[in-house]
C-alpha positions as CSV (number, residue, x, y, z in Angstrom):
1,M,-50.6,33.7,-18.0
2,E,-51.3,36.4,-15.5
3,N,-49.8,36.8,-12.0
4,I,-51.2,38.7,-9.0
5,L,-49.8,39.2,-5.5
6,L,-52.3,39.7,-2.7
7,R,-51.8,40.6,0.9
8,V,-54.9,39.5,2.8
9,K,-55.5,41.4,6.0
10,S,-57.9,39.1,7.8
11,R,-58.0,35.4,8.5
12,K,-61.7,35.3,7.5
13,A,-61.0,36.9,4.1
14,Y,-58.1,34.5,3.6
15,K,-60.2,31.5,4.3
16,E,-63.0,32.7,1.9
17,L,-60.4,33.5,-0.8
18,M,-58.8,30.1,-0.5
19,N,-62.2,28.4,-0.7
20,L,-63.0,30.3,-3.9
21,L,-59.6,29.5,-5.4
22,Q,-60.1,25.8,-4.6
23,E,-63.4,25.8,-6.6
24,I,-61.6,27.0,-9.7
25,G,-59.4,23.9,-10.1
26,E,-55.7,23.1,-10.3
27,N,-55.6,23.2,-14.1
28,E,-56.6,26.9,-14.1
29,I,-54.8,28.3,-11.1
30,E,-51.4,27.6,-9.4
31,L,-50.8,29.1,-6.0
32,V,-47.3,30.5,-5.8
33,S,-45.9,31.3,-2.4
34,G,-44.9,34.9,-1.6
35,T,-41.3,33.8,-1.0
36,E,-41.1,32.3,-4.5
37,F,-42.4,35.5,-6.0
38,E,-39.9,37.6,-4.1
39,K,-37.1,35.3,-5.2
40,Q,-38.1,35.5,-8.9
41,K,-38.5,39.3,-8.6
42,C,-35.0,39.7,-7.2
43,E,-33.5,37.5,-9.9
44,L,-35.3,39.5,-12.6
45,E,-34.2,42.8,-11.1
46,K,-30.6,41.6,-11.1
47,E,-30.9,40.6,-14.8
48,L,-32.4,44.0,-15.7
49,E,-29.5,45.7,-13.8
50,N,-27.0,43.7,-15.7
51,M,-28.7,44.7,-19.0
52,N,-28.8,48.4,-18.1
53,E,-25.1,48.3,-17.1
54,G,-24.1,46.6,-20.3
55,K,-22.9,43.4,-18.5
56,A,-25.5,41.1,-20.0
57,E,-24.6,38.8,-22.8
58,F,-27.1,38.4,-25.6
59,T,-27.2,35.8,-28.4
60,D,-28.1,36.7,-32.0
61,L,-31.2,34.9,-33.3
62,D,-29.2,33.5,-36.2
63,E,-26.6,32.0,-33.7
64,V,-29.4,30.3,-31.8
65,D,-30.9,28.9,-35.0
66,L,-27.5,27.4,-36.0
67,E,-27.0,25.9,-32.6
68,L,-30.5,24.4,-32.6
69,E,-30.0,23.0,-36.1
70,R,-26.7,21.4,-34.9
71,I,-28.3,19.8,-31.9
72,I,-31.3,18.5,-33.9
73,S,-29.1,17.0,-36.6
74,Q,-27.2,15.1,-33.9
75,Y,-30.4,13.4,-32.8
76,E,-31.7,12.9,-36.3
77,D,-28.4,11.1,-37.1
78,K,-28.9,8.8,-34.1
79,A,-32.6,8.1,-35.0
80,I,-31.7,7.1,-38.6
81,R,-29.1,4.5,-37.4
């Protein structure tokens, strides 16, 4: 998936762009509001800052695997009964 952020400077260009995007179809393109983009950008910047400052917590891949196996086995046990 690719993301782009556009600032359209004229109403005419905006209308033409929206018409073009509508022709592509909903299964190919999702329009994301600028405020949602800025919110996600801010959250990612905070996460990066925590990582750079050593405040972020990371999980070892083996730990994740063990936890997933534990959860899967719980549901497998229920399905067998």
